[in-house]
C-alpha positions in Angstrom: -40.6 14.1 64.1 -43.3 16.7 63.4 -45.1 17.3 60.3 -43.2 20.6 59.5 -40.0 18.4 60.0 -41.4 15.6 57.6 -42.1 18.4 55.4 -39.1 20.3 55.3 -37.5 16.6 54.7 -39.4 15.7 51.5 -39.2 19.0 50.3 -35.1 18.9 50.6 -35.3 15.5 48.9 -37.2 16.5 46.4 -34.7 19.4 45.3 -31.6 17.0 46.0 -33.4 14.3 43.0 -34.1 17.1 40.7 -30.5 18.6 41.0 -29.0 14.9 40.9 -31.4 14.2 37.6 -30.6 17.7 36.0 -26.7 17.3 36.8 -25.9 14.3 37.7 -27.4 12.6 34.5 -25.5 14.6 31.9 -22.5 14.7 33.8 -22.2 10.8 33.9 -22.9 10.9 30.2 -20.3 13.4 29.9 -17.9 11.0 32.2 -18.6 7.8 30.5 -17.3 7.7 27.1 -18.2 4.2 24.9 -14.8 2.7 23.9 -13.5 4.0 20.6 -10.2 3.4 18.3 -8.8 7.0 19.0 -9.4 6.9 22.6 -5.6 5.9 23.5 -6.6 3.2 25.4 -6.5 -0.5 24.4 -10.3 -1.6 25.0 -12.9 -3.3 22.8 -12.2 -5.5 20.2 -8.3 -3.9 20.1 -5.3 -5.9 20.4 -3.1 -2.9 21.3 -3.9 0.6 21.5 -6.1 2.2 19.3 -5.0 -0.5 16.7 -6.7 -4.0 15.8 -10.3 -5.6 16.6 -12.3 -3.3 13.8 -10.1 -0.2 14.2 -8.8 1.5 10.6 -5.4 0.9 12.0 -4.0 -3.1 11.9 -1.7 -4.2 14.7 1.1 -5.6 12.7 1.5 -8.5 15.3 -1.7 -9.7 14.4 -0.4 -9.6 10.3 1.3 -12.1 8.2 4.8 -10.6 7.9 5.3 -8.7 4.2 8.6 -9.4 2.6 11.4 -7.9 -0.4 11.2 -10.6 -2.2 13.9 -9.1 -4.5 15.6 -5.7 -5.9 17.4 -5.5 -9.4 19.3 -2.9 -11.4 19.0 -2.5 -15.1 21.4 -1.1 -17.5 19.3 1.0 -19.9 21.6 3.3 -22.3 24.6 5.7 -21.6 25.4 5.3 -18.1 21.3 5.1 -16.9 19.8 2.6 -15.0 16.3 1.3 -13.9 15.5 -0.4 -10.6 12.9 -2.6 -9.3 11.8 -4.4 -6.0 9.3 -6.7 -5.4 7.5 -6.1 -1.9 4.9 -8.7 -1.3 2.1 -8.5 1.0 -0.1 -11.3 1.9 -2.6 -9.9 4.2 -5.8 -9.0 2.2 -7.3 -6.6 4.4 -4.1 -4.7 4.9 -2.2 -2.0 2.7 0.3 1.0 3.4 -1.2 4.2 2.2 2.3 6.0 2.1 5.9 4.8 3.0 9.2 6.5 2.0 12.1 4.2 0.4 15.5 4.1 -0.9 17.2 2.3 -3.5 21.1 2.2 -3.2 23.1 0.9 -6.5 26.5 -0.5 -5.6 29.4 -1.3 -7.7 31.7 -4.8 -7.9 33.7 -3.3 -5.2 30.5 -2.6 -2.9 30.9 1.3 -3.2 27.8 3.2 -3.9 27.5 5.0 -7.4 23.7 5.6 -7.2 20.7 6.3 -4.4 17.5 7.2 -5.2 14.4 8.0 -2.6 10.6 7.8 -3.4 7.5 7.1 -1.7 5.2 4.7 -2.2 2.0 2.6 -1.0 1.8 -0.9 -0.4 -1.1 -2.8 -1.9 -3.0 -5.4 0.0 -2.9 -9.5 -1.1 -0.7 -8.7 -3.8 2.8 -8.0 -5.1 3.5 -4.4 -5.1 6.3 -3.7 -7.7 8.3 -0.5 -7.2 9.9 1.0 -10.0 12.7 3.9 -10.7 13.8 4.5 -14.3 16.5 7.3 -15.3 19.0 6.6 -12.8 22.7 7.9 -13.8 25.5 6.4 -12.2 28.0 8.5 -14.1 28.9 5.7 -16.8 30.0 3.0 -13.7 28.5 -0.4 -13.7 25.6 -1.5 -11.1 26.9 -5.1 -9.1 23.8 -5.2 -7.1 20.6 -2.9 -5.7 19.4 -2.6 -2.2 16.0 -1.9 -1.4 14.8 -0.2 2.1 12.1 1.5 3.8 12.8 4.6 5.2 10.3 5.0 8.0 7.9 2.4 10.0 4.8 0.9 7.9 1.6 2.1 9.2 -0.7 -0.9 8.2 -4.6 0.0 7.6 -7.8 -1.7 6.9 -7.7 -1.0 3.3 -9.0 -2.7 -0.1 -7.1 -3.3 -3.2 -8.5 -1.4 -6.4 -5.7 -3.0 -8.6 -7.9 -6.2 -9.0 -10.5 -4.0 -10.5 -7.9 -4.0 -13.6 -7.4 -7.0 -16.1 -4.2 -7.8 -17.6 -4.2 -10.0 -20.8 -2.7 -11.3 -24.2 1.1 -10.5 -23.0 3.2 -11.1 -25.8 7.0 -10.4 -26.7 8.3 -9.5 -29.7 11.9 -8.7 -31.5 13.6 -9.8 -28.1 17.0 -10.3 -30.0 17.0 -6.6 -31.6 14.7 -4.0 -30.0 12.1 -6.2 -27.5 8.9 -4.9 -27.1 5.9 -6.2 -24.7 2.3 -5.9 -25.5 -0.5 -6.5 -23.6 -4.3 -5.3 -23.2 -5.5 -3.9 -19.8 -9.1 -4.1 -19.0 -10.7 -1.6 -16.4 -13.8 -3.9 -14.9 -15.4 -1.2 -12.5 -18.3 0.6 -13.2 -16.1 3.9 -12.7 -13.0 5.2 -14.3 -9.4 4.8 -13.7 -7.1 7.6 -13.7 -3.3 7.4 -13.9 -2.7 3.9 -13.9 0.3 2.8 -13.5 1.8 -0.8 -15.2 5.7 -2.1 -14.5 6.7 -5.3 -16.6 9.1 -7.3 -15.7 10.9 -10.0 -17.6 12.3 -12.9 -16.1 14.6 -15.7 -17.7 13.8 -19.4 -17.6 15.5 -19.9 -13.9 13.2 -16.9 -12.8 15.6 -14.2 -12.7 14.5 -10.8 -13.7 16.4 -9.5 -16.6 14.7 -6.0 -17.6 11.9 -3.6 -16.3 9.9 -1.1 -17.9 6.6 0.9 -16.6 4.2 3.3 -18.3 1.2 4.7 -17.3 -2.5 5.1 -18.7 -4.0 8.8 -17.7 -7.1 7.5 -18.4 -9.0 3.9 -18.3 -12.4 4.2 -18.3 -15.2 2.2 -16.8 -15.6 -1.3 -19.1 -12.9 0.0 -21.3 -9.8 -2.1 -22.9 -6.6 -0.6 -23.9 -2.9 -1.3 -25.4 -0.3 -1.6 -23.3 3.3 -1.3 -24.9 6.5 -1.6 -23.2 9.8 -1.3 -25.1 13.7 -1.3 -24.8 16.6 0.0 -26.6 18.4 -3.0 -26.5 18.2 -6.8 -26.5 17.7 -8.9 -23.3 20.7 -10.2 -22.0 19.3 -13.7 -21.5 16.2 -15.6 -23.0 12.4 -14.6 -22.0 11.1 -17.0 -19.5 8.1 -15.2 -17.9 6.8 -11.6 -18.4 5.2 -9.7 -15.7 2.6 -6.6 -16.2 1.0 -5.6 -12.7 -1.2 -2.8 -12.2 -0.7 -0.2 -9.6 -3.1 1.7 -8.4 -3.2 3.0 -4.4 -5.4 1.1 -1.9 -8.2 2.8 -0.4 -9.1 2.9 3.2 -12.3 0.2 3.7 -14.6 1.4 6.1 -17.2 -1.3 5.5 -16.3 -3.0 8.8 -15.0 0.0 10.8 -17.5 -0.4 13.5 -15.5 -0.9 16.8 -17.9 -3.5 18.4 
């Protein structure tokens, strides 16, 4: 090979190397996409496509199953009923932001006398009471209530804000005339809590729900302690064995551990 040929070869190799560096490196970077929670593939620590691992969306197959503990309807007055369902979610880090639901109320002949739909969230690691009031049945009696979710549940990595609200001092009075439940709610957070709903359910000594009501505090300031009052127009049908007063706050996405690896 002559010197001129070697020179042309060296020049061509240099030009080729230059274009490989200038074009090849960006192309390689563009071609290679690191695993993430929105790439439509099951990779990294995921246990399903874009679910599980540290992704915001959770793989329901890896969760402890939730359960609808019970659903009940309670007469209020003049053909009006309320209905409550308890949804138990044992997963401390997983919740549902929003899901539609449906109550169906049946008479003793198993005929639907009323239906009510709504949307709820499911709090992580807690029982979420779902309450509906003012359900008109046209003066027909209700023998049983049925509760169901009207769409698949989408489980996400969430934090339960309701734990920051402490409920203490529950007391029942005038149970044989116009029952009244009182309690105290305290916001233990350093920020204000807005529109906090509280659901109170009364149980007899055998653990059967016999009455329910709800109230909302529009504002519970940081560190504030407020009074809660629940009332009913008629006496309870049985003696009181237990009183639940459960705060309800929409869960929020937990972004603390959302790095993919």
